[in-house]
C-alpha positions as CSV (number, residue, x, y, z in Angstrom):
1,M,23.4,-57.0,72.1
2,Q,22.6,-53.7,70.5
3,R,24.2,-51.6,72.8
4,K,27.4,-53.3,72.0
5,H,27.0,-53.3,68.2
6,A,26.4,-49.5,69.0
7,N,29.6,-49.5,71.0
8,I,31.5,-51.1,68.0
9,I,30.1,-48.7,65.4
10,S,30.9,-45.7,67.6
11,K,34.6,-47.0,68.0
12,I,35.2,-47.8,64.1
13,H,33.6,-44.2,63.3
14,N,35.7,-42.2,66.2
15,S,38.9,-44.0,64.9
16,R,41.7,-42.4,63.1
17,L,41.5,-45.0,60.7
18,F,37.7,-44.5,59.8
19,P,38.6,-42.1,56.9
20,L,40.9,-44.8,55.7
21,L,38.1,-47.1,55.9
22,I,35.8,-45.1,53.7
23,F,38.4,-44.2,51.5
24,V,39.3,-47.6,50.4
25,L,35.7,-48.9,50.3
26,V,34.7,-46.2,47.9
27,G,37.8,-47.1,46.0
28,L,36.6,-50.6,45.9
29,L,33.2,-49.7,44.9
30,V,34.3,-47.7,42.1
31,L,36.6,-50.6,40.8
32,S,34.3,-53.5,41.2
33,K,33.4,-54.3,37.8
34,V,37.3,-54.1,37.3
35,I,37.8,-56.3,40.1
36,F,35.2,-58.6,39.7
37,N,35.7,-59.1,35.6
38,H,39.5,-59.3,36.1
39,S,40.1,-56.5,33.6
40,L,43.0,-54.5,32.5
41,I,42.2,-51.1,31.8
42,L,43.9,-49.7,28.4
43,G,43.4,-46.0,28.0
44,H,44.9,-43.3,25.7
45,D,48.3,-43.2,27.4
46,S,48.6,-46.5,29.2
47,L,51.2,-48.2,26.7
48,F,53.1,-44.5,27.4
49,H,53.6,-45.0,30.9
50,F,53.9,-48.8,30.9
51,N,56.9,-48.5,28.8
52,R,58.2,-45.8,31.4
53,F,57.2,-48.0,34.5
54,L,58.7,-51.0,32.8
55,D,62.1,-49.7,32.2
56,A,62.5,-48.3,35.8
57,E,61.3,-51.9,37.0
58,E,63.7,-53.8,34.9
59,Q,66.4,-51.2,36.2
60,L,65.7,-52.2,39.8
61,R,65.4,-55.7,38.9
62,T,68.6,-56.2,37.0
63,G,70.6,-53.6,38.7
64,K,71.5,-52.1,35.1
65,F,70.9,-48.3,35.9
66,N,70.8,-45.5,33.4
67,Y,68.7,-42.5,34.5
68,F,68.8,-41.1,30.9
69,Q,68.5,-43.9,28.4
70,M,65.3,-45.8,28.0
71,N,67.2,-49.5,27.5
72,Y,64.3,-51.6,27.9
73,G,60.9,-49.5,27.4
74,F,59.8,-48.1,24.0
75,N,61.5,-50.7,21.6
76,Q,64.9,-50.5,23.4
77,T,65.9,-47.5,21.5
78,G,68.1,-45.5,24.2
79,R,65.5,-42.4,23.7
80,I,65.1,-40.3,27.3
81,V,61.8,-40.1,28.7
82,N,62.0,-40.6,32.3
83,A,64.5,-38.1,33.0
84,L,62.3,-35.3,31.5
85,Y,59.2,-36.8,32.9
86,G,58.1,-37.6,36.5
87,P,61.3,-39.7,37.5
88,F,60.3,-40.0,40.8
89,V,56.8,-41.4,40.1
90,A,58.3,-43.4,37.3
91,Y,60.8,-45.1,39.9
92,I,58.0,-45.8,42.4
93,S,55.7,-47.3,40.1
94,G,58.7,-49.3,38.7
95,A,59.3,-50.8,42.2
96,L,55.3,-51.6,42.3
97,L,55.6,-53.4,39.3
98,L,58.6,-55.3,40.5
99,V,56.9,-57.0,43.5
100,S,53.5,-57.4,41.0
101,P,53.0,-60.6,39.5
102,N,51.5,-59.1,36.4
103,W,50.1,-55.7,34.7
104,Y,46.4,-56.5,36.1
105,I,47.6,-56.7,39.8
106,F,50.0,-53.6,39.3
107,E,47.5,-51.6,37.7
108,L,44.8,-52.2,40.0
109,I,47.0,-51.5,43.4
110,D,48.4,-48.5,41.5
111,V,45.2,-46.7,40.7
112,M,44.1,-47.6,44.4
113,L,46.8,-46.0,45.8
114,V,46.6,-42.8,43.5
115,M,42.9,-42.4,44.6
116,L,43.8,-42.9,48.4
117,V,47.0,-40.3,47.9
118,A,44.2,-37.9,46.5
119,A,41.7,-38.6,49.4
120,F,44.2,-38.2,52.1
121,G,45.7,-35.0,50.6
122,M,42.3,-33.3,50.2
123,Y,41.2,-34.5,53.9
124,W,44.6,-33.0,55.0
125,V,44.0,-29.6,53.2
126,C,40.3,-29.4,54.5
127,K,41.5,-30.3,58.2
128,V,43.8,-27.4,57.7
129,N,41.0,-25.4,56.6
130,K,38.8,-26.3,59.8
131,V,36.4,-28.4,57.9
132,I,34.6,-30.7,60.4
133,R,35.6,-34.6,60.2
134,G,32.5,-35.6,58.6
135,Y,32.4,-33.1,55.7
136,A,36.2,-33.5,55.2
137,I,35.7,-37.1,54.2
138,I,32.7,-36.6,51.9
139,V,35.0,-33.7,50.0
140,S,37.8,-35.8,50.0
141,V,35.6,-39.1,48.4
142,M,34.3,-36.5,46.2
143,Y,38.1,-35.5,45.1
144,M,39.1,-38.7,44.9
145,I,36.6,-40.1,42.5
146,G,36.4,-36.5,40.7
147,S,37.1,-36.0,37.5
148,S,40.5,-35.0,37.9
149,V,42.0,-37.8,39.7
150,I,39.9,-40.4,38.0
151,S,41.3,-39.7,34.8
152,W,44.4,-41.4,35.8
153,V,42.0,-44.5,36.4
154,N,40.2,-44.6,33.2
155,T,42.4,-43.2,30.6
156,Q,45.7,-43.2,32.6
157,Q,46.1,-39.4,31.6
158,F,49.3,-38.6,34.0
159,T,47.5,-35.1,35.0
160,G,45.5,-37.6,37.2
161,V,48.2,-38.5,39.1
162,G,49.5,-34.7,39.6
163,A,46.1,-34.1,40.5
164,A,46.5,-36.8,43.5
165,V,49.6,-35.0,44.8
166,L,48.4,-31.2,44.2
167,P,46.3,-31.0,47.5
168,Y,49.4,-31.5,49.6
169,L,50.8,-28.5,48.0
170,F,47.6,-26.3,49.2
171,V,48.0,-27.8,52.6
172,A,51.3,-25.6,52.7
173,I,49.3,-22.8,51.0
174,S,46.5,-22.8,53.1
175,L,48.8,-22.6,56.0
176,T,50.5,-19.3,54.3
177,L,47.1,-18.0,54.0
178,R,45.8,-18.5,57.3
179,R,48.9,-17.8,59.6
180,L,50.0,-15.3,57.2
181,K,53.2,-16.9,57.4
182,V,55.3,-19.4,55.1
183,P,56.0,-22.9,56.2
184,V,59.1,-23.1,54.1
185,I,60.1,-26.8,54.8
186,G,56.4,-27.7,54.0
187,L,55.9,-25.3,51.1
188,S,59.4,-26.8,49.8
189,I,58.8,-30.6,50.1
190,A,55.0,-30.3,48.5
191,M,56.3,-28.5,45.5
192,A,59.4,-30.3,45.0
193,I,57.3,-33.7,45.0
194,L,54.8,-32.4,42.8
195,V,57.8,-31.1,40.1
196,Q,59.2,-34.7,40.7
197,T,55.8,-35.9,39.5
198,H,54.3,-34.0,36.9
199,M,56.0,-30.8,35.8
200,I,52.6,-29.5,33.9
201,T,50.9,-29.8,37.2
202,S,53.6,-28.1,39.4
203,M,53.1,-25.0,36.9
204,M,49.7,-24.8,37.3
205,G,49.9,-25.1,41.1
206,F,52.6,-22.3,41.1
207,L,50.0,-20.1,39.3
208,A,47.5,-20.8,41.6
209,L,49.8,-20.1,44.4
210,V,50.7,-16.6,43.1
211,P,47.2,-15.0,43.8
212,I,46.9,-16.7,47.1
213,F,50.3,-15.9,48.2
214,T,49.5,-12.2,47.2
215,V,46.6,-12.1,49.4
216,A,48.4,-13.4,52.3
217,L,51.3,-10.8,51.6
218,I,48.7,-8.0,51.5
219,K,47.2,-9.2,55.2
220,T,50.6,-9.7,57.2
221,E,52.4,-7.1,58.9
222,D,55.6,-8.8,58.4
223,K,55.8,-8.6,54.6
224,F,59.5,-8.7,54.5
225,K,59.9,-11.7,56.5
226,M,57.1,-13.4,54.2
227,V,59.3,-12.5,51.0
228,I,62.3,-13.8,52.3
229,S,60.9,-16.9,53.4
230,S,59.3,-17.3,50.2
231,F,62.5,-16.9,48.8
232,V,64.3,-19.5,50.8
233,A,61.5,-21.7,49.9
234,A,62.3,-21.4,46.2
235,L,66.1,-22.2,46.5
236,I,65.4,-25.1,48.8
237,T,62.8,-26.5,46.1
238,L,65.3,-25.8,43.3
239,A,67.9,-27.9,45.3
240,L,65.4,-30.8,45.8
241,T,64.6,-30.8,42.3
242,A,67.9,-30.5,40.5
243,N,68.0,-33.7,38.9
244,V,64.6,-32.9,37.1
245,W,65.8,-29.1,35.9
246,G,69.2,-30.2,35.3
247,A,68.1,-32.8,32.9
248,L,65.7,-30.4,31.0
249,L,68.3,-27.8,30.9
250,S,71.1,-30.5,29.5
251,V,68.9,-32.0,26.9
252,F,66.9,-29.2,25.6
253,S,70.0,-26.7,25.3
254,N,71.9,-29.3,23.3
255,N,69.3,-31.2,21.2
256,H,66.3,-30.2,19.0
257,L,63.7,-32.4,20.5
258,I,60.3,-33.1,18.9
259,P,57.8,-31.5,21.0
260,A,54.3,-32.7,21.7
261,F,51.8,-32.3,18.9
262,S,50.2,-28.9,18.4
263,T,46.6,-28.1,18.9
264,V,45.0,-26.3,16.1
265,D,42.4,-24.5,18.3
266,M,43.3,-24.9,21.8
267,G,39.5,-24.0,22.7
268,Q,38.2,-27.1,21.6
269,Y,40.6,-29.1,24.0
270,G,38.7,-27.4,27.3
271,F,35.6,-28.0,28.8
272,I,33.1,-27.3,25.9
273,F,29.7,-28.3,27.3
274,N,29.5,-31.6,25.1
275,L,28.6,-35.1,26.1
276,Y,32.8,-35.9,26.1
277,S,33.4,-33.0,28.3
278,F,30.3,-34.2,31.2
279,E,32.0,-37.7,31.0
280,M,35.4,-37.1,31.1
281,I,36.6,-33.2,32.3
282,I,33.8,-31.9,34.5
283,K,30.8,-34.4,35.1
284,P,27.5,-32.7,35.7
285,M,27.2,-33.0,39.5
286,E,30.5,-31.5,39.9
287,L,29.7,-28.7,37.6
288,I,26.6,-28.2,39.9
289,V,28.8,-27.9,43.2
290,F,31.3,-25.8,41.6
291,V,28.5,-23.3,40.4
292,Y,26.7,-23.5,43.6
293,V,29.9,-22.5,45.6
294,I,30.7,-19.6,43.3
295,A,27.1,-18.0,43.5
296,Y,27.3,-18.4,47.2
297,V,30.4,-16.7,47.7
298,L,28.9,-13.8,45.2
299,I,25.7,-13.9,47.1
300,K,27.3,-13.6,50.4
301,W,30.3,-11.9,49.8
302,N,30.2,-9.2,52.6
303,T,29.5,-12.0,55.3
304,L,32.3,-14.1,54.4
305,D,36.0,-14.1,55.5
306,Y,39.2,-13.6,53.1
307,V,40.2,-17.1,53.0
308,L,36.8,-18.4,51.7
309,K,36.6,-15.6,49.2
310,T,40.1,-16.2,48.2
311,Y,39.7,-19.7,47.3
312,A,36.3,-19.1,45.1
313,L,37.6,-16.7,43.5
314,V,40.8,-18.2,42.4
315,G,39.4,-21.6,41.9
316,G,36.6,-20.0,40.1
317,F,39.0,-18.1,37.6
318,F,40.9,-21.2,36.8
319,L,37.4,-23.4,36.2
320,W,36.9,-20.2,33.6
321,V,40.0,-20.6,32.2
322,S,39.5,-24.7,31.6
323,T,36.7,-24.0,29.5
324,N,36.4,-23.0,25.8
325,L,34.5,-19.6,27.3
326,F,38.2,-18.2,27.9
327,P,39.8,-16.4,24.8
328,W,41.8,-19.2,23.8
329,R,41.9,-18.5,20.1
330,I,43.1,-14.8,20.9
331,L,45.8,-15.8,23.6
332,Q,46.9,-18.7,21.2
333,G,47.4,-16.0,18.3
334,L,49.3,-14.1,20.5
335,I,51.5,-16.7,22.0
336,P,51.4,-19.5,19.5
337,E,53.7,-21.4,21.4
338,L,51.0,-22.5,24.1
339,S,49.5,-24.9,21.4
340,T,52.6,-27.0,21.8
341,Y,53.7,-26.6,25.4
342,L,50.3,-26.2,27.2
343,Q,48.3,-28.1,24.6
344,F,45.3,-28.7,26.7
345,P,43.3,-26.2,28.6
346,K,41.3,-28.5,30.2
347,R,44.3,-29.3,32.6
348,F,43.4,-26.3,34.5
349,A,40.3,-27.9,35.7
350,V,42.5,-29.6,38.3
351,L,42.8,-26.2,40.5
352,A,38.9,-25.8,40.5
353,F,38.7,-29.2,41.8
354,V,40.8,-28.5,44.8
355,L,39.6,-25.2,45.6
356,L,36.1,-25.4,44.8
357,F,35.9,-28.7,46.6
358,L,37.4,-27.1,49.6
359,S,35.5,-24.1,49.5
360,F,32.4,-26.5,49.3
361,G,33.7,-28.2,52.5
362,I,34.0,-24.7,54.2
363,I,30.7,-23.6,53.4
364,L,28.9,-26.8,54.8
365,T,30.7,-26.7,57.9
366,N,30.2,-22.8,58.4
367,D,26.6,-22.3,57.0
368,K,24.0,-24.9,58.8
369,K,21.5,-23.5,56.1
370,A,23.7,-24.0,53.0
371,L,22.1,-26.3,50.2
372,S,18.4,-25.2,51.6
373,L,16.0,-24.5,49.0
374,K,13.6,-22.4,51.3
375,W,11.3,-21.4,48.2
376,L,10.5,-25.0,47.7
377,H,10.5,-25.4,51.6
378,F,13.4,-27.8,51.2
379,E,15.1,-26.7,54.8
380,G,17.1,-28.9,57.6
381,P,20.0,-31.3,57.5
382,D,18.0,-33.9,55.9
383,Y,17.7,-32.5,52.4
384,R,21.5,-31.5,52.7
385,Y,22.2,-35.3,53.3
386,A,20.2,-36.4,50.5
387,F,21.9,-33.8,48.1
388,I,25.2,-34.8,49.3
389,F,24.0,-38.7,48.6
390,L,22.7,-38.0,45.4
391,L,25.9,-36.4,44.1
392,L,28.2,-39.1,45.7
393,A,26.0,-41.8,44.1
394,T,25.6,-39.9,40.9
395,M,29.6,-39.5,40.9
396,I,30.4,-43.3,41.5
397,G,27.5,-44.5,39.0
398,T,29.1,-42.4,36.4
399,N,32.4,-43.5,36.8
400,I,31.4,-47.2,36.9
401,W,29.9,-46.5,33.6
402,V,32.6,-44.9,32.1
403,L,34.9,-47.9,33.0
404,N,32.3,-50.2,31.6
405,F,33.3,-49.1,28.1
406,K,37.3,-50.0,29.2
407,I,36.5,-53.5,30.3
408,A,34.5,-54.1,27.2
409,T,37.2,-53.4,25.0
410,V,39.7,-55.4,26.9
411,D,37.3,-58.3,26.8
412,S,37.3,-58.4,22.9
413,M,41.2,-58.3,23.2
414,R,41.3,-61.3,25.5
415,Q,38.8,-63.1,23.3
416,S,40.8,-62.5,20.1
417,N,44.2,-61.6,19.0
418,D,42.6,-60.2,15.6
419,F,40.9,-57.5,17.5
420,Q,42.2,-53.9,16.3
421,V,43.6,-52.1,19.1
422,P,41.6,-49.2,20.1
423,I,44.4,-47.2,21.0
424,E,45.8,-44.4,19.1
425,H,49.5,-44.7,17.7
426,T,49.8,-48.3,18.8
427,V,51.3,-51.3,16.7
428,S,50.3,-54.8,17.7
429,H,53.2,-57.3,17.4
430,V,51.3,-60.0,19.4
431,N,51.1,-62.6,16.4
432,R,54.5,-61.9,15.1
433,N,55.9,-62.7,18.8
434,K,53.5,-66.0,18.9
435,R,51.9,-64.6,21.9
436,T,48.2,-63.6,23.1
437,Y,46.7,-60.4,24.8
438,Y,45.5,-62.6,27.7
439,Q,49.2,-63.8,28.1
440,D,50.6,-60.1,28.1
441,F,47.8,-59.1,30.6
442,Y,47.9,-61.6,33.2
443,G,51.6,-63.5,32.6
444,S,54.6,-62.9,34.6
445,D,56.8,-61.8,31.4
446,K,55.8,-57.9,31.7
447,K,57.8,-56.9,29.0
448,A,56.1,-58.8,26.8
449,L,52.9,-56.3,26.8
450,V,55.1,-53.5,25.9
451,D,56.8,-55.2,22.9
452,D,53.4,-56.7,21.6
453,L,51.9,-53.5,21.9
454,S,54.2,-50.8,20.8
455,K,53.7,-47.3,21.6
456,V,55.0,-45.2,18.6
457,V,54.9,-41.6,19.9
458,P,57.7,-39.2,19.1
459,D,58.1,-37.4,22.7
460,Y,61.7,-36.3,23.6
461,L,63.3,-37.8,20.2
462,P,66.2,-35.9,19.0
463,A,65.1,-34.0,15.9
464,T,67.4,-33.2,13.0
465,Q,66.1,-29.7,12.8
466,K,64.2,-27.5,15.3
467,V,60.6,-28.7,15.4
468,N,57.7,-26.6,16.5
469,Y,54.0,-25.8,16.1
470,K,54.8,-24.3,12.3
471,N,56.5,-27.3,10.5
472,Y,55.1,-30.1,13.1
473,G,52.7,-31.5,10.7
474,D,55.3,-31.2,7.7
475,Y,57.8,-33.2,9.8
476,H,55.3,-36.3,10.1
477,P,56.8,-37.1,13.5
478,Y,54.7,-40.0,14.2
479,A,55.0,-41.8,10.8
480,N,58.5,-41.3,11.2
481,T,58.9,-42.8,14.6
482,Y,56.9,-46.1,13.4
483,Q,58.9,-46.7,10.0
484,Q,62.4,-45.7,11.8
485,L,62.1,-47.2,15.3
486,D,59.2,-49.9,15.4
487,K,59.1,-51.2,11.7
488,Q,63.0,-51.1,11.4
489,N,63.5,-53.8,14.0
490,Y,62.3,-56.3,11.6
491,R,63.6,-55.2,8.2
492,I,66.6,-57.0,8.1
493,K,67.0,-60.7,8.4
494,G,67.5,-61.8,11.8
495,G,66.7,-58.7,13.2
496,F,68.7,-56.4,15.7
497,K,69.2,-58.3,18.8
498,K,69.4,-55.7,22.0
499,T,71.2,-56.4,24.9
500,V,71.7,-54.5,28.1
501,N,75.1,-54.2,29.8
502,S,75.9,-54.2,33.5
503,D,77.1,-50.5,33.2
504,G,73.8,-49.6,31.8
505,S,74.7,-49.1,28.1
506,L,73.0,-50.9,25.1
507,T,74.3,-53.0,23.1
508,V,72.6,-53.6,19.4
509,T,74.0,-56.6,17.3
510,W,73.3,-57.6,13.8
511,K,74.7,-59.4,10.7
512,N,75.7,-57.7,7.6
513,L,75.2,-60.5,4.9
514,H,76.7,-58.6,2.3
515,K,80.6,-59.1,1.3
516,K,80.9,-55.2,1.4
517,A,80.5,-52.6,4.2
518,R,77.3,-50.9,4.0
519,N,75.0,-48.3,5.9
520,Y,72.4,-50.0,8.1
521,Q,69.9,-47.7,10.1
522,V,69.7,-49.0,13.2
523,P,66.9,-48.7,15.5
524,V,68.4,-46.7,18.4
525,V,68.5,-43.1,18.6
526,A,71.4,-40.8,19.8
527,Y,71.4,-37.2,21.5
528,A,74.5,-34.9,21.6
529,S,75.4,-36.9,25.0
530,T,75.4,-40.5,23.3
531,Q,78.5,-42.1,22.7
532,L,78.6,-44.8,20.3
533,T,81.1,-47.8,19.6
534,L,81.2,-50.0,16.7
535,N,82.8,-53.0,17.3
536,G,85.2,-51.7,19.9
537,K,86.0,-48.6,18.2
538,T,84.3,-45.0,19.0
539,T,82.3,-44.0,15.7
540,I,79.6,-41.2,14.8
541,P,76.6,-41.9,12.4
542,V,76.8,-41.6,9.0
543,R,73.5,-39.7,9.4
544,Q,70.6,-39.6,11.5
545,T,67.1,-39.8,10.7
546,P,64.4,-37.1,11.0
547,V,63.5,-38.9,14.8
548,G,67.2,-39.3,15.6
549,A,67.8,-42.8,14.5
550,V,71.6,-43.5,13.8
551,V,72.7,-44.7,10.5
552,I,76.2,-46.7,10.5
553,K,78.6,-48.1,8.1
554,A,78.8,-51.8,9.2
555,N,81.4,-54.5,8.0
556,P,80.5,-57.7,6.6
557,G,79.5,-60.0,9.1
558,K,78.4,-59.8,12.7
559,N,78.5,-56.1,14.1
560,S,78.0,-54.7,17.5
561,L,77.0,-51.2,18.3
562,N,77.3,-50.1,22.1
563,V,75.0,-47.2,23.1
564,S,75.8,-45.3,26.1
565,Y,74.9,-41.7,27.4
566,Y,77.8,-39.5,28.7
567,I,77.0,-37.6,32.2
568,G,79.4,-35.0,32.8
569,W,80.6,-33.4,36.1
570,A,77.9,-30.6,36.1
571,M,75.0,-33.3,35.9
572,K,76.6,-35.5,38.5
573,S,76.8,-32.4,40.7
574,L,73.1,-31.8,40.4
575,F,72.3,-35.4,41.4
576,A,74.5,-35.1,44.4
577,L,72.8,-32.0,45.4
578,T,69.6,-33.4,45.2
579,I,70.1,-36.4,47.3
580,I,72.0,-34.2,50.1
581,S,69.1,-32.1,49.8
582,W,66.5,-34.7,50.0
583,I,68.7,-36.0,53.2
584,L,68.9,-32.7,55.1
585,V,65.2,-31.6,54.7
586,I,63.8,-34.9,55.8
587,G,66.3,-34.9,58.7
588,I,65.0,-31.9,59.7
589,S,61.5,-32.6,59.4
590,L,62.2,-35.5,61.6
591,I,63.8,-33.6,64.0
592,R,61.0,-31.2,64.3
593,I,58.1,-34.1,64.9
594,W,60.3,-36.0,67.7
595,F,61.4,-32.6,69.3
């Protein structure tokens, strides 16, 4: 009987699905309190992304597509978000939401999938770098529950989704460094998926790619071929992401868009060695691993190969960049725009997580004496395994502890509609709409949640003047967004009724109860390519508010304003280029695999 059980265990351990089993079990362990308590997790950015996903879900459900306008989320204001912010993931998440019965189930599946994507990406990059199976699984678990990825689970920071996809880019980078030739198709697909997911993470990935590529270029004998291959990969990536950069160029070049808020002191938004940083950015045990890897590589420099040294140095550099030890104040003074477009230096930590955890796996594989403490007579594999177990247990325990605070908040909301919403820039309409938070979290009407908890943020709204780090505060974008696009919905008798049409346009109807024509501020926004039709006739706004809401002269009685977005031939061509490029690249990849 014992031999039979041993054979079963051995078969499971040797199975190709064993890593998946471990990743799923660890994911379930981290989410155990969420599962048992039946809790939705509401973080700082949850509602922002819920609005994006809801909009994509409703487009898929109804077939009323509009790539640019947000006709369902964000108070149905016709603003642009998804086209400029991870369109690929928005529609994938929308599809997942479509088949989910409620927000709780959606979020549970979503966060588990993100962790699994991160784990398999890290496992793949470990195998490419010849990390043995056991340590590859351990490092992958560390990464999937590490602070960079888990930030999506406990606060819904989208950098966490970018972090989950990032290891796949490093698979291509690792192949370049080890084989000294560029995997053109692989690098193009990995970078394109990252761009389609999270632009900032893709830019950081490119920054890490540069020094690693430089080392490979120095090492290779055929430098010209590597440069040409890289150039071809860049062209293919541009074709695969034409919908993203095309939309960015189109919208930003023709409008004054409100940027994200400017950070006064960027150094304060990095890792600053306080309790918050140790909870949310880099946990103590993670920092111990990072410091150990850097120290190990520096001490044993002359005995190590160029691959490990490259990973550790680049990872260590970006670890430094992510902290307040980096001279951010000086750099911010030289380039003030960084405070608006980069905002948070802590984002660079994601590169350290990939490269230093990978380096940790390589060290454990190649050096049997690693993690030994000779001066304390702590030598041998048992002490190594004990340290790794302590590391993983601490990481899992810390994540469960952090999630407990989120669970307590949601529990309070479920019990009372009068509980103050603990999320910044969020206005509750749950009592006005005569619903409960419980219905919003677990009911089948998914739109109810984003209607009852209105996220009033000005991201990508069209401003009437250029807004930058100098005048951002004076412009009051958050207050204006609330007053003009949220509160305005309820300021007239009968309110504004919004309907999405089969062609993807948005129609707003309301009644002018006065005997004469008068100006009405309608809570929808207009960009340069937005087309407005009032009562069947093309019109232009009398004026626009600071956040782009239109003021229209309405006739007595019922008025109907149709809001559509014009897509010219250039943008349509870029959409076609994107689709054709993906078909060709996937086709070529399948042919290579099968033949």
